[in-house]
C-alpha positions in Angstrom: -0.1 0.0 0.2 2.9 2.3 0.6 4.2 2.2 -2.8 0.7 3.3 -3.8 0.8 6.8 -1.5 4.4 7.3 -3.0 4.1 7.4 -6.3 1.2 10.4 -5.5 3.9 13.1 -5.1 0.4 15.7 -4.1 0.0 14.3 -1.4 2.1 15.6 2.2 4.0 12.3 3.6 3.2 11.7 7.2 6.6 10.5 8.5 6.9 8.7 11.9 3.4 8.3 11.9 0.9 4.9 12.1 -0.3 4.1 8.4 -3.7 3.9 10.5 -3.3 7.3 11.2 -1.9 8.6 8.1 -5.0 6.7 6.4 -7.2 9.0 8.5 -5.6 11.9 7.6 -5.5 11.4 3.7 -9.6 10.4 3.8 -9.4 14.1 5.8 -8.1 15.9 3.2 -9.6 14.1 0.7 -13.7 15.1 1.7 -12.4 18.4 2.3 -11.5 19.4 -1.3 -14.0 21.9 -2.4 -16.4 20.9 -4.8 -17.1 22.7 -7.9 -19.9 25.5 -7.0 -23.3 24.4 -8.1 -23.7 26.5 -11.2 -20.2 25.4 -13.0 -21.5 21.7 -12.9 -23.2 21.0 -16.3 -26.3 18.1 -14.8 -28.0 18.7 -11.2 -28.2 15.2 -9.5 -32.2 15.6 -9.3 -34.6 13.4 -10.4 -36.6 15.5 -12.4 -33.5 15.7 -14.7 -32.6 12.3 -15.3 -34.1 10.5 -18.7 -37.4 8.9 -18.6 -37.0 4.6 -19.3 -37.5 4.2 -23.1 -41.2 2.8 -23.6 -42.2 0.4 -25.8 -41.6 1.6 -29.9 -44.9 0.5 -31.1 -47.7 2.3 -30.0 -51.0 1.0 -29.5 -53.9 3.5 -31.0 -56.7 3.5 -29.6 -59.5 4.1 -32.1 -62.3 5.7 -29.4 -60.4 8.5 -28.6 -58.9 9.4 -32.1 -59.9 12.9 -33.5 -62.0 12.9 -36.0 -60.9 13.4 -39.8 -61.1 16.7 -40.5 -63.3 17.8 -42.0 -63.1 21.8 -43.6 -67.1 22.4 -44.6 -68.0 21.1 -41.1 -66.2 23.5 -39.9 -66.5 26.5 -41.9 -70.6 25.8 -41.3 -69.4 25.1 -37.3 -67.8 28.1 -37.3 -70.2 30.2 -39.7 -73.2 29.3 -37.2 -70.8 30.1 -34.3 -70.9 33.8 -35.3 -74.4 34.2 -35.8 -74.6 32.9 -32.1 -72.2 35.6 -30.5 -74.3 38.4 -32.7 -76.8 38.2 -31.7 -76.1 38.0 -27.8 -74.3 41.0 -28.7 -77.1 42.4 -30.1 -79.7 41.5 -27.2 -76.6 43.3 -24.7 -76.6 46.0 -26.5 -80.0 46.7 -26.2 -80.6 45.5 -22.9 -77.1 48.0 -22.0 -79.5 51.4 -24.1 -83.2 50.3 -21.8 -81.0 51.2 -19.1 -79.0 53.5 -20.3 -82.1 55.9 -21.6 -83.4 57.3 -17.9 -80.0 58.9 -17.8 -79.6 60.1 -21.0 -80.0 64.0 -21.5 -83.9 64.9 -23.4 -82.9 66.1 -26.8 -85.8 68.7 -27.3 -87.0 69.1 -31.0 -86.9 73.2 -30.6 -83.8 74.9 -30.2 -83.5 77.7 -27.0 -82.3 81.2 -28.7 -79.0 80.6 -26.8 -78.4 77.9 -29.1 -79.5 79.3 -32.0 -77.5 83.1 -31.3 -74.3 80.8 -31.5 -75.0 78.9 -34.0 -76.0 82.3 -36.2 -72.6 83.7 -34.5 -70.5 80.8 -35.5 -71.7 81.1 -39.3 -70.2 84.5 -39.0 -66.9 84.2 -37.6 -66.7 81.6 -40.3 -68.1 84.0 -42.8 -65.6 86.7 -42.1 -62.4 84.1 -41.6 -63.1 82.9 -45.8 -62.9 86.8 -47.0 -60.3 87.8 -45.3 -58.7 85.0 -47.2 
């Protein structure tokens, strides 16, 4: 056993120590050596990162769970029906929304007050004055 340890120049030689002490010291120094940080390791020892065992190469297909063959015509019909249903529901929603908000909307009268019509006339006069200046 001494010849194995003598070949290794990286170990310290314990002169005058018994073999047991020398082997215990070597075990201690080997256990104390610094391990590389976890970030530098390529693969962690976690079970989650291990590859799964290979399954059978032949896959048995269950016919009951297969998707039906795509039928473009059927899909387009379903899409159109879905669109009609959506538009119908949207119209109902908007009419309900209008019914709820109707009492809170300001009332528009057919007869304008004098201040409204005079303001309109003032604006028209200003527009004509600006056009004359150009």
